[in-house]
Structure formats: structure tokens, C-alpha cells
N, C-alpha and C positions, 0 to 999 in steps of 0.2 A: 724763112730758110728755106731753100731751091734758089727759085728763081725772084723771092721779093730779096727785097734792099730795104739799107736803112740811115739816116745819115746823123754824125753825133752836132751837136750843137753849142755853141759858147756863147751868149751873150751879156753885153755891154764889157767887152771888156778890153781895161788898159792900162797904159805902162808911161811915163812921161819920158823914161827914156831911149822906148821903143822893145819892140819883139823880137826876142834870135834864133828861138825857138818853139813850134806850140802843136803839140801833139795829144793823140789819145790813141795806148794801147790796148785792144780788146784779144784777144787768145792770142794771144806772144807777139802779135805785127803789130806795129806803130806806126797808123796813117796821119801827117800831115795835114791840118785845122789853118785855111786862109779868110782871110776877109775879104773879099772878090769885088762888093760893094761900102768896102768900106765902111761902116755903117755901124764897126764896132759887136757886131755879131759873127764870132768863124766856127764854120762847120769842115765837114769833110766831104770828101768826095763819096759818093754812093757804096755799101760796102755793103758787101755781097756774103751768106753765110753758109758758100754750097757747101758742105760735106759737113759743119752741124749740128751736134748731136742736141736734140731738143735738149733748156735749158736755160739757168739763169750766167749768162759769165759779167767779172769786172770789167770795167769800162774802167783805165786810170789817163784820167787825163791835167800836164802837163805841163808848163806855160815854165819859159824861163829868158830873163835879160840880158843874158848872157855872164853876171853874174848871181841873182840871187834863182834858184829854182822852185817852183811851186805845180805841189801834186792834186788828188782830191780824188774819191775814188764815187765811183755809181754804177749801178745795173744795168745790161745787157739783159732779156729774159726773148730770148730764142724759139717757136713751136714749128711745130714738125704742124702743117695743116698739108701733109700731100703725101695722099697714095701709094705704094710699092710698084712695080709696076710688071706685070707677067711676061716676058719675051717671051716664056716657048714652053707648055706642055710637051711629051711629049711616054712613051708606053718605048720598053727596051726588054724582048727578053732575052732566054739565059742565058742565051749565046753574045748576049751585047750587041745583037741587031736592031734595030726598028722594026716594029713588030704591036700590032695594036689586035692583036690576036695572039686570044691564045684556049687548051684542051678544057674541058672540065671535070677530066681522069686522075689528077693530082699529081698526073708527069708533066706540067711543064709550068714553070711562075716566068712571072711576070713585075716589072721594076720601073713605077713614073718619078721621074721627071721634069720636076721644076722649076726656071730656068726665071730668077726677080731678079729686078735694078728697085734700090731704094737711096733714093742718093743720096737723104738728107742724116741716115744713121753713122751711114759709114762701116756700120758692124752685124755682121750673121743678123737673119730675123730670126732662127732656132730660140738667140737671147733673147729678143724680149719682145717679140708679139707672138709667130711664131706662118710654118708654111704647114698647109694639112691641106690631105684633099679628101671626099669623098667619093665612091663609087659605090651605089645600092647604098645600105646600111651601112657599111664598113666607115670608118671613118677615122683617117691615122696621120698621126704629128713629124713631118718630114725634117731627115735631119742632113745638114747641111756638105755636100760632099766637095772638099776643097780641089782633089787635082779641075772641076769641072765647072763650079764653082755655083754649082748648080742646089738641091733640097731630089733626098731619095726619099722613095718610099724605100719598105723592105719587100723584099721575094714575094711575091706576093702568085695564091698558090688558083692555080684555072679552079679546084677544087671549091677554092669560098664561095663559088657563084652558081646559080642552076643558070643554064644556057640561055640568051641574048644578049643583046650587045646595051650597057649600060656606058652613061653624063659618067665622061669622068668632070667633078670639081673640083678646081684646083683652088686656097684661099691665101694670100699672105695679110697679114699683120703688123707691124711697124707697132713703134717702143707706145706713138701715139695713141693705140687705137686708130692708125687708117685704114680699110680693107680694102682692096679689089679681087676679083672672083672672075675666074674664067672656063669655061664649061666646054668649050671649041674643041675637044677630044671624046673619044669614044675608048669603046674595050668591047672590042666582040668574044661571050664567051663559048665554043664548041661543044659541041657532045659529041662523044667517040664515039 
């Protein structure tokens, strides 16, 4: 999946009256098959399963000579070997402003937002593997925010941490178990 591709092949195909159509159907799309070398082996152009979820798909081979049509089915296994990509990790204060600092007296909260792309699943990651953050001993699964298409923490109160600077470790895992992490963002907790 992703940028990998495949071809469908059919070998030793012959028809005394000639073929009028020869194609394979995968995931609702017909892919023409041709015998480019005139050796009786028909193949499709490269098929790139971009945005196909990992799984097994039926591949229906259909051959017709204009009068008679024959079909046969096999399967194509699509695996997801690509980890999601964390695009950004940001910290937003209770006013919606970008701010990586919060006071420790309980009067301020912050939300961590993680934007992730996953080219193969086409589904929200919180329904498959998940997006989570770790700040010191706090580990939290994030929820998908449909208005930003990112994943947000709950409002985290500054009094949940002692004074100091903490690395935010963001982790995204897709349904196939591919994981990526980002630890480029910090949260500073200030004493009042």
C-alpha cells in the first residue's frame, strides 16, 4: 500500500476467434489487461492501492471474445507497512492561543494537539491504533477533532505537574501496528 504497487497477470491465454475484452476488477475498478509482448501473457499496468485499508480484496478476472464471457476470482492481500506521519504537535492555552507554558496553581489549562497523516488507512486513527501523548507520568489517549482533523487531549491543568520543563512524547499507531513518535515539543510548568 502507500507507494507500493502491483500488477495482475494471466498466463497462457488463447482464443481462436480473438479477445474483445480482458480486464481484472479490484475494489470496484476495472483494470485493462493487454498482451504487450504477444507471448500469451496478459497483464495490467501498475495498480497502486493508495488509501486502501490493509486487507484482502477480491480480484475478478473477466475474459470475453464478444460472444462468450468467462470470469474467475482470486484475491489480493494489501498490507500496511507504512507508519503514520506526525505533522505537528502544538500546545494551546485555555484561550485558544499557542502557548507552551502553564502555571502550576490550577488556574490555567492547556490542550495538546497532534496532527497526523496516515495515507493507507483512510480512517481516523483513534478507531484503530490510536494517538496518545506522554508528559512525565501522564499518558493520555487523544480524541479526533473533526474541525481541525487533528487529535486533542483533554484540558490538562497546570497543577497536575511540578514546576519544570517536560518533553511531550506524541505517538501515533495505525491499525496494522505501525508506530511513529515525536518528542520535539515541550510543556513548561511555572510556579506562581
